[in-house]
PAVOVEX-86053 format. One record per residue: residue number from 1; chain; x, y, z of N, C-alpha, C, O in turn. Coordinates in steps of 0.05 Angstrom, whole numbers, always signed. Example, Ala and Ser with C-alpha at 12.3 -4.5 7.8 and 13.67 -1.06 7.14 Angstrom:
<rec><nupa>1</nupa><paro>A</paro><n_u>+264</n_u><n_v>-114</n_v><n_w>+156</n_w><ca_u>+246</ca_u><ca_v>-90</ca_v><ca_w>+156</ca_w><c_u>+264</c_u><c_v>-66</c_v><c_w>+156</c_w><o_u>+285</o_u><o_v>-66</o_v><o_w>+169</o_w></rec>
<rec><nupa>2</nupa><paro>A</paro><n_u>+257</n_u><n_v>-45</n_v><n_w>+142</n_w><ca_u>+273</ca_u><ca_v>-21</ca_v><ca_w>+143</ca_w><c_u>+258</c_u><c_v>+1</c_v><c_w>+157</c_w><o_u>+268</o_u><o_v>+23</o_v><o_w>+161</o_w></rec>
END
This chain:
<rec><nupa>1</nupa><paro>A</paro><n_u>-350</n_u><n_v>+181</n_v><n_w>-959</n_w><ca_u>-344</ca_u><ca_v>+155</ca_v><ca_w>-974</ca_w><c_u>-335</c_u><c_v>+128</c_v><c_w>-946</c_w><o_u>-315</o_u><o_v>+126</o_v><o_w>-933</o_w></rec>
<rec><nupa>2</nupa><paro>A</paro><n_u>-354</n_u><n_v>+115</n_v><n_w>-947</n_w><ca_u>-351</ca_u><ca_v>+85</ca_v><ca_w>-924</ca_w><c_u>-307</c_u><c_v>+75</c_v><c_w>-942</c_w><o_u>-289</o_u><o_v>+76</o_v><o_w>-958</o_w></rec>
<rec><nupa>3</nupa><paro>A</paro><n_u>-321</n_u><n_v>+68</n_v><n_w>-917</n_w><ca_u>-278</ca_u><ca_v>+55</ca_v><ca_w>-923</ca_w><c_u>-290</c_u><c_v>+26</c_v><c_w>-925</c_w><o_u>-310</o_u><o_v>+16</o_v><o_w>-916</o_w></rec>
<rec><nupa>4</nupa><paro>A</paro><n_u>-259</n_u><n_v>+10</n_v><n_w>-950</n_w><ca_u>-286</ca_u><ca_v>-7</ca_v><ca_w>-955</ca_w><c_u>-264</c_u><c_v>-21</c_v><c_w>-938</c_w><o_u>-243</o_u><o_v>-12</o_v><o_w>-930</o_w></rec>
<rec><nupa>5</nupa><paro>A</paro><n_u>-274</n_u><n_v>-48</n_v><n_w>-936</n_w><ca_u>-259</ca_u><ca_v>-72</ca_v><ca_w>-902</ca_w><c_u>-254</c_u><c_v>-92</c_v><c_w>-916</c_w><o_u>-275</o_u><o_v>-97</o_v><o_w>-927</o_w></rec>
<rec><nupa>6</nupa><paro>A</paro><n_u>-235</n_u><n_v>-110</n_v><n_w>-925</n_w><ca_u>-230</ca_u><ca_v>-128</ca_v><ca_w>-932</ca_w><c_u>-248</c_u><c_v>-169</c_v><c_w>-917</c_w><o_u>-251</o_u><o_v>-170</o_v><o_w>-892</o_w></rec>
<rec><nupa>7</nupa><paro>A</paro><n_u>-255</n_u><n_v>-185</n_v><n_w>-927</n_w><ca_u>-265</ca_u><ca_v>-192</ca_v><ca_w>-913</ca_w><c_u>-248</c_u><c_v>-220</c_v><c_w>-920</c_w><o_u>-247</o_u><o_v>-233</o_v><o_w>-941</o_w></rec>
<rec><nupa>8</nupa><paro>A</paro><n_u>-235</n_u><n_v>-223</n_v><n_w>-895</n_w><ca_u>-195</ca_u><ca_v>-253</ca_v><ca_w>-889</ca_w><c_u>-222</c_u><c_v>-276</c_v><c_w>-877</c_w><o_u>-241</o_u><o_v>-282</o_v><o_w>-863</o_w></rec>
<rec><nupa>9</nupa><paro>A</paro><n_u>-209</n_u><n_v>-279</n_v><n_w>-890</n_w><ca_u>-211</ca_u><ca_v>-317</ca_v><ca_w>-894</ca_w><c_u>-193</c_u><c_v>-341</c_v><c_w>-876</c_w><o_u>-169</o_u><o_v>-343</o_v><o_w>-881</o_w></rec>
<rec><nupa>10</nupa><paro>A</paro><n_u>-209</n_u><n_v>-362</n_v><n_w>-849</n_w><ca_u>-189</ca_u><ca_v>-368</ca_v><ca_w>-848</ca_w><c_u>-150</c_u><c_v>-381</c_v><c_w>-853</c_w><o_u>-128</o_u><o_v>-379</o_v><o_w>-843</o_w></rec>
<rec><nupa>11</nupa><paro>A</paro><n_u>-162</n_u><n_v>-390</n_v><n_w>-873</n_w><ca_u>-138</ca_u><ca_v>-394</ca_v><ca_w>-885</ca_w><c_u>-111</c_u><c_v>-383</c_v><c_w>-901</c_w><o_u>-90</o_u><o_v>-393</o_v><o_w>-910</o_w></rec>
<rec><nupa>12</nupa><paro>A</paro><n_u>-134</n_u><n_v>-341</n_v><n_w>-898</n_w><ca_u>-106</ca_u><ca_v>-326</ca_v><ca_w>-910</ca_w><c_u>-95</c_u><c_v>-313</c_v><c_w>-862</c_w><o_u>-82</o_u><o_v>-293</o_v><o_w>-856</o_w></rec>
<rec><nupa>13</nupa><paro>A</paro><n_u>-106</n_u><n_v>-329</n_v><n_w>-844</n_w><ca_u>-96</ca_u><ca_v>-312</ca_v><ca_w>-843</ca_w><c_u>-81</c_u><c_v>-331</c_v><c_w>-809</c_w><o_u>-75</o_u><o_v>-325</o_v><o_w>-786</o_w></rec>
<rec><nupa>14</nupa><paro>A</paro><n_u>-81</n_u><n_v>-367</n_v><n_w>-835</n_w><ca_u>-65</ca_u><ca_v>-384</ca_v><ca_w>-820</ca_w><c_u>-50</c_u><c_v>-383</c_v><c_w>-840</c_w><o_u>-53</o_u><o_v>-406</o_v><o_w>-848</o_w></rec>
<rec><nupa>15</nupa><paro>A</paro><n_u>-31</n_u><n_v>-371</n_v><n_w>-860</n_w><ca_u>-20</ca_u><ca_v>-360</ca_v><ca_w>-875</ca_w><c_u>+1</c_u><c_v>-334</c_v><c_w>-867</c_w><o_u>+25</o_u><o_v>-329</o_v><o_w>-870</o_w></rec>
<rec><nupa>16</nupa><paro>A</paro><n_u>-21</n_u><n_v>-324</n_v><n_w>-858</n_w><ca_u>-5</ca_u><ca_v>-295</ca_v><ca_w>-841</ca_w><c_u>+7</c_u><c_v>-308</c_v><c_w>-822</c_w><o_u>+31</o_u><o_v>-302</o_v><o_w>-822</o_w></rec>
<rec><nupa>17</nupa><paro>A</paro><n_u>+1</n_u><n_v>-322</n_v><n_w>-806</n_w><ca_u>+25</ca_u><ca_v>-324</ca_v><ca_w>-778</ca_w><c_u>+48</c_u><c_v>-339</c_v><c_w>-790</c_w><o_u>+66</o_u><o_v>-344</o_v><o_w>-774</o_w></rec>
<rec><nupa>18</nupa><paro>A</paro><n_u>+51</n_u><n_v>-346</n_v><n_w>-810</n_w><ca_u>+69</ca_u><ca_v>-361</ca_v><ca_w>-830</ca_w><c_u>+103</c_u><c_v>-348</c_v><c_w>-829</c_w><o_u>+103</o_u><o_v>-324</o_v><o_w>-833</o_w></rec>
<rec><nupa>19</nupa><paro>A</paro><n_u>+125</n_u><n_v>-357</n_v><n_w>-825</n_w><ca_u>+150</ca_u><ca_v>-332</ca_v><ca_w>-831</ca_w><c_u>+152</c_u><c_v>-337</c_v><c_w>-852</c_w><o_u>+140</o_u><o_v>-358</o_v><o_w>-857</o_w></rec>
<rec><nupa>20</nupa><paro>A</paro><n_u>+168</n_u><n_v>-324</n_v><n_w>-875</n_w><ca_u>+175</ca_u><ca_v>-316</ca_v><ca_w>-894</ca_w><c_u>+193</c_u><c_v>-363</c_v><c_w>-907</c_w><o_u>+185</o_u><o_v>-378</o_v><o_w>-924</o_w></rec>
<rec><nupa>21</nupa><paro>A</paro><n_u>+212</n_u><n_v>-366</n_v><n_w>-889</n_w><ca_u>+218</ca_u><ca_v>-389</ca_v><ca_w>-900</ca_w><c_u>+191</c_u><c_v>-402</c_v><c_w>-909</c_w><o_u>+184</o_u><o_v>-405</o_v><o_w>-933</o_w></rec>
<rec><nupa>22</nupa><paro>A</paro><n_u>+174</n_u><n_v>-410</n_v><n_w>-886</n_w><ca_u>+142</ca_u><ca_v>-440</ca_v><ca_w>-884</ca_w><c_u>+127</c_u><c_v>-430</c_v><c_w>-905</c_w><o_u>+104</o_u><o_v>-437</o_v><o_w>-909</o_w></rec>
<rec><nupa>23</nupa><paro>A</paro><n_u>+142</n_u><n_v>-408</n_v><n_w>-924</n_w><ca_u>+108</ca_u><ca_v>-399</ca_v><ca_w>-937</ca_w><c_u>+126</c_u><c_v>-404</c_v><c_w>-959</c_w><o_u>+113</o_u><o_v>-420</o_v><o_w>-973</o_w></rec>
<rec><nupa>24</nupa><paro>A</paro><n_u>+146</n_u><n_v>-400</n_v><n_w>-971</n_w><ca_u>+159</ca_u><ca_v>-401</ca_v><ca_w>-996</ca_w><c_u>+162</c_u><c_v>-438</c_v><c_w>-988</c_w><o_u>+155</o_u><o_v>-447</o_v><o_w>-1009</o_w></rec>
<rec><nupa>25</nupa><paro>A</paro><n_u>+167</n_u><n_v>-459</n_v><n_w>-971</n_w><ca_u>+171</ca_u><ca_v>-483</ca_v><ca_w>-965</ca_w><c_u>+140</c_u><c_v>-488</c_v><c_w>-977</c_w><o_u>+139</o_u><o_v>-494</o_v><o_w>-1001</o_w></rec>
<rec><nupa>26</nupa><paro>A</paro><n_u>+114</n_u><n_v>-487</n_v><n_w>-961</n_w><ca_u>+90</ca_u><ca_v>-490</ca_v><ca_w>-965</ca_w><c_u>+85</c_u><c_v>-478</c_v><c_w>-1008</c_w><o_u>+64</o_u><o_v>-485</o_v><o_w>-1018</o_w></rec>
<rec><nupa>27</nupa><paro>A</paro><n_u>+102</n_u><n_v>-464</n_v><n_w>-1024</n_w><ca_u>+81</ca_u><ca_v>-460</ca_v><ca_w>-1038</ca_w><c_u>+91</c_u><c_v>-482</c_v><c_w>-1063</c_w><o_u>+79</o_u><o_v>-491</o_v><o_w>-1082</o_w></rec>
<rec><nupa>28</nupa><paro>A</paro><n_u>+133</n_u><n_v>-489</n_v><n_w>-1049</n_w><ca_u>+125</ca_u><ca_v>-510</ca_v><ca_w>-1069</ca_w><c_u>+113</c_u><c_v>-526</c_v><c_w>-1066</c_w><o_u>+103</o_u><o_v>-540</o_v><o_w>-1084</o_w></rec>
<rec><nupa>29</nupa><paro>A</paro><n_u>+107</n_u><n_v>-530</n_v><n_w>-1030</n_w><ca_u>+98</ca_u><ca_v>-568</ca_v><ca_w>-1048</ca_w><c_u>+65</c_u><c_v>-571</c_v><c_w>-1050</c_w><o_u>+52</o_u><o_v>-591</o_v><o_w>-1054</o_w></rec>
<rec><nupa>30</nupa><paro>A</paro><n_u>+54</n_u><n_v>-527</n_v><n_w>-1044</n_w><ca_u>+29</ca_u><ca_v>-530</ca_v><ca_w>-1068</ca_w><c_u>+27</c_u><c_v>-540</c_v><c_w>-1100</c_w><o_u>+13</o_u><o_v>-555</o_v><o_w>-1115</o_w></rec>
<rec><nupa>31</nupa><paro>A</paro><n_u>+56</n_u><n_v>-520</n_v><n_w>-1104</n_w><ca_u>+67</ca_u><ca_v>-508</ca_v><ca_w>-1140</ca_w><c_u>+60</c_u><c_v>-546</c_v><c_w>-1142</c_w><o_u>+41</o_u><o_v>-555</o_v><o_w>-1155</o_w></rec>
<rec><nupa>32</nupa><paro>A</paro><n_u>+87</n_u><n_v>-573</n_v><n_w>-1121</n_w><ca_u>+75</ca_u><ca_v>-590</ca_v><ca_w>-1137</ca_w><c_u>+58</c_u><c_v>-598</c_v><c_w>-1143</c_w><o_u>+54</o_u><o_v>-606</o_v><o_w>-1166</o_w></rec>
<rec><nupa>33</nupa><paro>A</paro><n_u>+36</n_u><n_v>-599</n_v><n_w>-1117</n_w><ca_u>+3</ca_u><ca_v>-621</ca_v><ca_w>-1126</ca_w><c_u>+0</c_u><c_v>-610</c_v><c_w>-1140</c_w><o_u>-2</o_u><o_v>-616</o_v><o_w>-1163</o_w></rec>
<rec><nupa>34</nupa><paro>A</paro><n_u>-1</n_u><n_v>-590</n_v><n_w>-1132</n_w><ca_u>-22</ca_u><ca_v>-561</ca_v><ca_w>-1173</ca_w><c_u>-2</c_u><c_v>-596</c_v><c_w>-1195</c_w><o_u>-8</o_u><o_v>-620</o_v><o_w>-1197</o_w></rec>
<rec><nupa>35</nupa><paro>A</paro><n_u>+11</n_u><n_v>-585</n_v><n_w>-1202</n_w><ca_u>+29</ca_u><ca_v>-606</ca_v><ca_w>-1220</ca_w><c_u>+25</c_u><c_v>-632</c_v><c_w>-1218</c_w><o_u>+27</o_u><o_v>-647</o_v><o_w>-1238</o_w></rec>
<rec><nupa>36</nupa><paro>A</paro><n_u>+20</n_u><n_v>-640</n_v><n_w>-1197</n_w><ca_u>+20</ca_u><ca_v>-666</ca_v><ca_w>-1210</ca_w><c_u>-13</c_u><c_v>-685</c_v><c_w>-1210</c_w><o_u>-20</o_u><o_v>-709</o_v><o_w>-1210</o_w></rec>
<rec><nupa>37</nupa><paro>A</paro><n_u>-24</n_u><n_v>-664</n_v><n_w>-1210</n_w><ca_u>-48</ca_u><ca_v>-658</ca_v><ca_w>-1201</ca_w><c_u>-55</c_u><c_v>-656</c_v><c_w>-1232</c_w><o_u>-69</o_u><o_v>-675</o_v><o_w>-1241</o_w></rec>
<rec><nupa>38</nupa><paro>A</paro><n_u>-48</n_u><n_v>-640</n_v><n_w>-1247</n_w><ca_u>-51</ca_u><ca_v>-642</ca_v><ca_w>-1281</ca_w><c_u>-34</c_u><c_v>-653</c_v><c_w>-1294</c_w><o_u>-43</o_u><o_v>-653</o_v><o_w>-1317</o_w></rec>
<rec><nupa>39</nupa><paro>A</paro><n_u>-13</n_u><n_v>-665</n_v><n_w>-1295</n_w><ca_u>-9</ca_u><ca_v>-690</ca_v><ca_w>-1290</ca_w><c_u>-27</c_u><c_v>-723</c_v><c_w>-1294</c_w><o_u>-21</o_u><o_v>-742</o_v><o_w>-1309</o_w></rec>
<rec><nupa>40</nupa><paro>A</paro><n_u>-57</n_u><n_v>-719</n_v><n_w>-1269</n_w><ca_u>-70</ca_u><ca_v>-738</ca_v><ca_w>-1266</ca_w><c_u>-97</c_u><c_v>-729</c_v><c_w>-1281</c_w><o_u>-110</o_u><o_v>-750</o_v><o_w>-1284</o_w></rec>
<rec><nupa>41</nupa><paro>A</paro><n_u>-100</n_u><n_v>-724</n_v><n_w>-1283</n_w><ca_u>-116</ca_u><ca_v>-705</ca_v><ca_w>-1304</ca_w><c_u>-115</c_u><c_v>-712</c_v><c_w>-1321</c_w><o_u>-129</o_u><o_v>-731</o_v><o_w>-1328</o_w></rec>
<rec><nupa>42</nupa><paro>A</paro><n_u>-88</n_u><n_v>-697</n_v><n_w>-1346</n_w><ca_u>-89</ca_u><ca_v>-712</ca_v><ca_w>-1363</ca_w><c_u>-88</c_u><c_v>-749</c_v><c_w>-1375</c_w><o_u>-93</o_u><o_v>-761</o_v><o_w>-1395</o_w></rec>
<rec><nupa>43</nupa><paro>A</paro><n_u>-79</n_u><n_v>-753</n_v><n_w>-1351</n_w><ca_u>-74</ca_u><ca_v>-797</ca_v><ca_w>-1353</ca_w><c_u>-106</c_u><c_v>-795</c_v><c_w>-1349</c_w><o_u>-112</o_u><o_v>-810</o_v><o_w>-1368</o_w></rec>
<rec><nupa>44</nupa><paro>A</paro><n_u>-124</n_u><n_v>-789</n_v><n_w>-1341</n_w><ca_u>-156</ca_u><ca_v>-777</ca_v><ca_w>-1341</ca_w><c_u>-155</c_u><c_v>-799</c_v><c_w>-1306</c_w><o_u>-175</o_u><o_v>-809</o_v><o_w>-1295</o_w></rec>
<rec><nupa>45</nupa><paro>A</paro><n_u>-132</n_u><n_v>-801</n_v><n_w>-1299</n_w><ca_u>-146</ca_u><ca_v>-814</ca_v><ca_w>-1262</ca_w><c_u>-141</c_u><c_v>-794</c_v><c_w>-1240</c_w><o_u>-133</o_u><o_v>-802</o_v><o_w>-1219</o_w></rec>
<rec><nupa>46</nupa><paro>A</paro><n_u>-148</n_u><n_v>-767</n_v><n_w>-1246</n_w><ca_u>-164</ca_u><ca_v>-751</ca_v><ca_w>-1226</ca_w><c_u>-193</c_u><c_v>-740</c_v><c_w>-1232</c_w><o_u>-203</o_u><o_v>-726</o_v><o_w>-1250</o_w></rec>
<rec><nupa>47</nupa><paro>A</paro><n_u>-203</n_u><n_v>-749</n_v><n_w>-1212</n_w><ca_u>-225</ca_u><ca_v>-755</ca_v><ca_w>-1206</ca_w><c_u>-246</c_u><c_v>-737</c_v><c_w>-1198</c_w><o_u>-269</o_u><o_v>-736</o_v><o_w>-1207</o_w></rec>
<rec><nupa>48</nupa><paro>A</paro><n_u>-231</n_u><n_v>-715</n_v><n_w>-1174</n_w><ca_u>-251</ca_u><ca_v>-694</ca_v><ca_w>-1175</ca_w><c_u>-220</c_u><c_v>-659</c_v><c_w>-1199</c_w><o_u>-196</o_u><o_v>-652</o_v><o_w>-1195</o_w></rec>
<rec><nupa>49</nupa><paro>A</paro><n_u>-238</n_u><n_v>-654</n_v><n_w>-1215</n_w><ca_u>-214</ca_u><ca_v>-633</ca_v><ca_w>-1229</ca_w><c_u>-231</c_u><c_v>-609</c_v><c_w>-1201</c_w><o_u>-209</o_u><o_v>-604</o_v><o_w>-1191</o_w></rec>
<rec><nupa>50</nupa><paro>A</paro><n_u>-240</n_u><n_v>-601</n_v><n_w>-1193</n_w><ca_u>-234</ca_u><ca_v>-585</ca_v><ca_w>-1163</ca_w><c_u>-223</c_u><c_v>-580</c_v><c_w>-1164</c_w><o_u>-217</o_u><o_v>-559</o_v><o_w>-1175</o_w></rec>
<rec><nupa>51</nupa><paro>A</paro><n_u>-202</n_u><n_v>-606</n_v><n_w>-1149</n_w><ca_u>-184</ca_u><ca_v>-602</ca_v><ca_w>-1139</ca_w><c_u>-154</c_u><c_v>-577</c_v><c_w>-1154</c_w><o_u>-139</o_u><o_v>-567</o_v><o_w>-1136</o_w></rec>
<rec><nupa>52</nupa><paro>A</paro><n_u>-146</n_u><n_v>-568</n_v><n_w>-1186</n_w><ca_u>-143</ca_u><ca_v>-567</ca_v><ca_w>-1197</ca_w><c_u>-144</c_u><c_v>-533</c_v><c_w>-1184</c_w><o_u>-130</o_u><o_v>-513</o_v><o_w>-1180</o_w></rec>
<rec><nupa>53</nupa><paro>A</paro><n_u>-173</n_u><n_v>-542</n_v><n_w>-1181</n_w><ca_u>-182</ca_u><ca_v>-509</ca_v><ca_w>-1181</ca_w><c_u>-168</c_u><c_v>-495</c_v><c_w>-1140</c_w><o_u>-153</o_u><o_v>-478</o_v><o_w>-1132</o_w></rec>
<rec><nupa>54</nupa><paro>A</paro><n_u>-181</n_u><n_v>-513</n_v><n_w>-1130</n_w><ca_u>-158</ca_u><ca_v>-500</ca_v><ca_w>-1107</ca_w><c_u>-126</c_u><c_v>-497</c_v><c_w>-1093</c_w><o_u>-114</o_u><o_v>-483</o_v><o_w>-1077</o_w></rec>
<rec><nupa>55</nupa><paro>A</paro><n_u>-121</n_u><n_v>-521</n_v><n_w>-1111</n_w><ca_u>-85</ca_u><ca_v>-516</ca_v><ca_w>-1110</ca_w><c_u>-87</c_u><c_v>-494</c_v><c_w>-1126</c_w><o_u>-69</o_u><o_v>-480</o_v><o_w>-1116</o_w></rec>
<rec><nupa>56</nupa><paro>A</paro><n_u>-99</n_u><n_v>-478</n_v><n_w>-1151</n_w><ca_u>-85</ca_u><ca_v>-450</ca_v><ca_w>-1163</ca_w><c_u>-88</c_u><c_v>-428</c_v><c_w>-1143</c_w><o_u>-69</o_u><o_v>-414</o_v><o_w>-1136</o_w></rec>
<rec><nupa>57</nupa><paro>A</paro><n_u>-111</n_u><n_v>-425</n_v><n_w>-1135</n_w><ca_u>-136</ca_u><ca_v>-408</ca_v><ca_w>-1117</ca_w><c_u>-104</c_u><c_v>-410</c_v><c_w>-1095</c_w><o_u>-88</o_u><o_v>-392</o_v><o_w>-1101</o_w></rec>
<rec><nupa>58</nupa><paro>A</paro><n_u>-97</n_u><n_v>-424</n_v><n_w>-1077</n_w><ca_u>-68</ca_u><ca_v>-438</ca_v><ca_w>-1066</ca_w><c_u>-49</c_u><c_v>-429</c_v><c_w>-1062</c_w><o_u>-39</o_u><o_v>-416</o_v><o_w>-1043</o_w></rec>
<rec><nupa>59</nupa><paro>A</paro><n_u>-42</n_u><n_v>-436</n_v><n_w>-1079</n_w><ca_u>-12</ca_u><ca_v>-416</ca_v><ca_w>-1109</ca_w><c_u>-14</c_u><c_v>-377</c_v><c_w>-1097</c_w><o_u>-1</o_u><o_v>-359</o_v><o_w>-1088</o_w></rec>
<rec><nupa>60</nupa><paro>A</paro><n_u>-38</n_u><n_v>-384</n_v><n_w>-1105</n_w><ca_u>-44</ca_u><ca_v>-337</ca_v><ca_w>-1119</ca_w><c_u>-50</c_u><c_v>-340</c_v><c_w>-1077</c_w><o_u>-50</o_u><o_v>-365</o_v><o_w>-1077</o_w></rec>
<rec><nupa>61</nupa><paro>A</paro><n_u>-53</n_u><n_v>-336</n_v><n_w>-1057</n_w><ca_u>-55</ca_u><ca_v>-342</ca_v><ca_w>-1027</ca_w><c_u>-30</c_u><c_v>-334</c_v><c_w>-1017</c_w><o_u>-24</o_u><o_v>-313</o_v><o_w>-1005</o_w></rec>
<rec><nupa>62</nupa><paro>A</paro><n_u>-16</n_u><n_v>-354</n_v><n_w>-1023</n_w><ca_u>+9</ca_u><ca_v>-354</ca_v><ca_w>-1015</ca_w><c_u>+31</c_u><c_v>-331</c_v><c_w>-1018</c_w><o_u>+45</o_u><o_v>-317</o_v><o_w>-1003</o_w></rec>
<rec><nupa>63</nupa><paro>A</paro><n_u>+24</n_u><n_v>-339</n_v><n_w>-1056</n_w><ca_u>+36</ca_u><ca_v>-327</ca_v><ca_w>-1068</ca_w><c_u>+36</c_u><c_v>-287</c_v><c_w>-1055</c_w><o_u>+57</o_u><o_v>-274</o_v><o_w>-1055</o_w></rec>
<rec><nupa>64</nupa><paro>A</paro><n_u>+14</n_u><n_v>-276</n_v><n_w>-1047</n_w><ca_u>-3</ca_u><ca_v>-246</ca_v><ca_w>-1035</ca_w><c_u>+4</c_u><c_v>-257</c_v><c_w>-1022</c_w><o_u>+17</o_u><o_v>-272</o_v><o_w>-1036</o_w></rec>
<rec><nupa>65</nupa><paro>A</paro><n_u>+7</n_u><n_v>-263</n_v><n_w>-1002</n_w><ca_u>+22</ca_u><ca_v>-260</ca_v><ca_w>-974</ca_w><c_u>+40</c_u><c_v>-261</c_v><c_w>-967</c_w><o_u>+44</o_u><o_v>-250</o_v><o_w>-945</o_w></rec>
<rec><nupa>66</nupa><paro>A</paro><n_u>+63</n_u><n_v>-273</n_v><n_w>-981</n_w><ca_u>+94</ca_u><ca_v>-279</ca_v><ca_w>-987</ca_w><c_u>+110</c_u><c_v>-254</c_v><c_w>-992</c_w><o_u>+133</o_u><o_v>-246</o_v><o_w>-984</o_w></rec>
<rec><nupa>67</nupa><paro>A</paro><n_u>+83</n_u><n_v>-240</n_v><n_w>-1013</n_w><ca_u>+88</ca_u><ca_v>-215</ca_v><ca_w>-1029</ca_w><c_u>+99</c_u><c_v>-189</c_v><c_w>-1008</c_w><o_u>+120</o_u><o_v>-176</o_v><o_w>-1006</o_w></rec>
<rec><nupa>68</nupa><paro>A</paro><n_u>+57</n_u><n_v>-188</n_v><n_w>-984</n_w><ca_u>+61</ca_u><ca_v>-168</ca_v><ca_w>-970</ca_w><c_u>+74</c_u><c_v>-168</c_v><c_w>-948</c_w><o_u>+79</o_u><o_v>-148</o_v><o_w>-935</o_w></rec>
<rec><nupa>69</nupa><paro>A</paro><n_u>+83</n_u><n_v>-204</n_v><n_w>-940</n_w><ca_u>+116</ca_u><ca_v>-204</ca_v><ca_w>-919</ca_w><c_u>+132</c_u><c_v>-200</c_v><c_w>-922</c_w><o_u>+148</o_u><o_v>-196</o_v><o_w>-904</o_w></rec>
<rec><nupa>70</nupa><paro>A</paro><n_u>+146</n_u><n_v>-197</n_v><n_w>-961</n_w><ca_u>+170</ca_u><ca_v>-178</ca_v><ca_w>-961</ca_w><c_u>+161</c_u><c_v>-159</c_v><c_w>-946</c_w><o_u>+155</o_u><o_v>-163</o_v><o_w>-922</o_w></rec>
<rec><nupa>71</nupa><paro>A</paro><n_u>+157</n_u><n_v>-137</n_v><n_w>-959</n_w><ca_u>+158</ca_u><ca_v>-110</ca_v><ca_w>-970</ca_w><c_u>+153</c_u><c_v>-100</c_v><c_w>-937</c_w><o_u>+159</o_u><o_v>-77</o_v><o_w>-932</o_w></rec>
<rec><nupa>72</nupa><paro>A</paro><n_u>+144</n_u><n_v>-114</n_v><n_w>-918</n_w><ca_u>+136</ca_u><ca_v>-98</ca_v><ca_w>-895</ca_w><c_u>+168</c_u><c_v>-110</c_v><c_w>-888</c_w><o_u>+172</o_u><o_v>-99</o_v><o_w>-866</o_w></rec>
<rec><nupa>73</nupa><paro>A</paro><n_u>+186</n_u><n_v>-122</n_v><n_w>-893</n_w><ca_u>+210</ca_u><ca_v>-125</ca_v><ca_w>-881</ca_w><c_u>+219</c_u><c_v>-111</c_v><c_w>-887</c_w><o_u>+225</o_u><o_v>-95</o_v><o_w>-870</o_w></rec>
<rec><nupa>74</nupa><paro>A</paro><n_u>+226</n_u><n_v>-106</n_v><n_w>-919</n_w><ca_u>+242</ca_u><ca_v>-86</ca_v><ca_w>-925</ca_w><c_u>+223</c_u><c_v>-58</c_v><c_w>-927</c_w><o_u>+209</o_u><o_v>-51</o_v><o_w>-946</o_w></rec>
<rec><nupa>75</nupa><paro>A</paro><n_u>+227</n_u><n_v>-43</n_v><n_w>-897</n_w><ca_u>+203</ca_u><ca_v>-17</ca_v><ca_w>-901</ca_w><c_u>+224</c_u><c_v>-19</c_v><c_w>-872</c_w><o_u>+222</o_u><o_v>-2</o_v><o_w>-854</o_w></rec>
END
């Protein structure tokens, strides 16, 4: 059976090079940006709603890399 490999994107590679502290800081800023984008969308000020989708995915990427790094440190 063939081994399935995951294709890594440039965004993921950049995140894996960061430390846990840097990832936590980036997570906080990205979540803050997401809240602000949602507020702007509710007030009908947001021009591109794709920004919300991109920020949600970025938060998920950061959380995934962060959990992998924490698991590696505990081994």
